[in-house]
N, C-alpha and C positions, 0 to 999 in steps of 0.2 A: 814789405809789410804783409802779413799773413791774412788770407781772406777768411772771414768768419763762415763756418759751415752753415748751410741752410736746412730749413725744415719745410716739409710739405704740409699744407693746411687743407683739411677736408671738411666739407660741410657736414651737417648732421646726417645726410643721406649718403655719405661717403664719396660725394663727387668732389674732385679737386678744384679749389677756388684760389689758391694763392701759394706763394712761396715766401717765407720770412726767415730772419735770422734765428739761430737756435736760442738766443736770449729772449726774443719776443715770444717764441713758442713756449719756452720754459715759464714765462710770466703768465701766459694764458692758461697753462696747466696748473700752476701754482695757486692762482686765483680761482680755480674751479670752473673756468669758462671753457675748458677743453680737456679732453682725456688723451693720455699718451698711448699711442698704438704701437709704434716702433721706436727703439732707441738706437743710437749710433754705437755699434759694438766697441767696447774698450774706451769710451769717452765718458767723462762725468763732468757735471757742473758742481763746483765746490763752493760752499758757504763756510762761515766760521764754524758751525756746528755739525753740518751734514753734507753728504755727497748725494747728488741726484743724477738719475740717468739723463744723458744728453738727447733731447727729442729729435727724432728724424722724421716721424709722421705723427701728427696730431689730428684729432677730430673735434669740432666744435660741439658743445652739448645742446645748443639750440640752433634750429634752422636759420640761416641768413639768406634773405631774398637777394639774389645777384641778377642784374640784367643780363639777357642773353648776350654772350660775347662771341663775336665772329671776327675772323681775320679777313679784312677787305681784300678782294682780288685786285691788286694793282702791280705795276711794274716793280716797285721797290720791294714788296713783299714776295714776289716771285723770285727776285734776286736773292733775298734773304733765305728763303726756303731752300734754294739750290746752292747755298754757300758762296754766292758770287762767283760761280764757276760754270763753264759750258757743260751742259749735260751730255754732250757727245764726246768732246776731246779733253775737258778739264781745264781749258784755258781761262784766264782771268782777264783777257784783253778784249776790247770792242764787243762788249756784251749786248745782245738784243733778245727779244722774246720770240719763240717759235711755237707754232701750233703743231703738236705731234701728228694729229690727223689734220691736214690743211682745211681751212674754211671752204675752199672750193670743192672738197670731197665730203662735205657735211660735218666737219669738225666744229665744235663749239668752243667759246671762250670760257673754260672752266678750269678749276684747279688741276683736275686730272688730265687736261689736255694741253696745257701750256708749260713750257720749260724755258730755262735760260740757255741761250746758245750764242756762240761767238759769231761774228759776221761771216767767217770763212765757212764754218759748218752750216749755217743758215743758207748761205748761197749754194753750197754743195748739195744740200737736201733739196732745195728748190720747192716745187709744189707737189712733193711726194711724201709718202709715209716713211718712217726710218727703214722699214723692211725693204721698200721699193728702191730706196736710195743706197742700200747696203751699209747702213749705219746702225749702231746699237746705242740705246740709252744707257747711261752709267747708273741711273737710278729711275725707278718708276715714279712719275709725278703723283702727288697726293694732296688732299686738303689738309693743311696743318691745323694743329690744336692750338688754341690761344695761349696755353701755358708755355708751349715751345717758343712762341714769339715774344710775348710780353715779359716772361721771366727767364728766357734764354735757357731752357733746359735742353741741352744738347745730349748730355750723357747723364741720365738720371741715376741716383743712387740705387743700389740693388734692392733696398727695402721699399723704395717708391714704386717700383715696377707693377706689383699687383694692383695698386691704387690708381695707376695712370691708364690702365687698359691698353697697354702697348701690344702691338702685333710684331711678329718677327721682322717684317718688312720695314716698319718705322724705326725699330731699334737700330738698324744698320745705318740709318741716315745721319 
């Protein structure tokens, strides 16, 4: 079964708030509740009488109040951010959490300082920084965007990138 393409939904102020099916996005545009900003190149939605562009990015015509969304810092979310792989060797077995800068050296428990590590690498690193242990992180830890977590946007469409405020570093994740 083929997966239905998705559309990025922006609030009136152009902040991303959701991802929905192209059909839901089309209905919002058709009813005048949203405007089409970007279409999927080469795709159309066909009706009996007309062809419409297939929406890739839409913007709501009225501001919708969304409660502040934050991704909680917990073990499962750290694993998910790191793709359930050790950030040192890439292993998927015996995963633990590692502080890049150890707590004993003043490191805090923040998104930017904790990574997924296998027991072997965590034991090898001990109570040192990766540089002191001669180890290298495969990716720099970062605070994830709620869209990546709740809508699982791992590789966003080319048309979405200007609206998601992606940096080069996060695009590679």
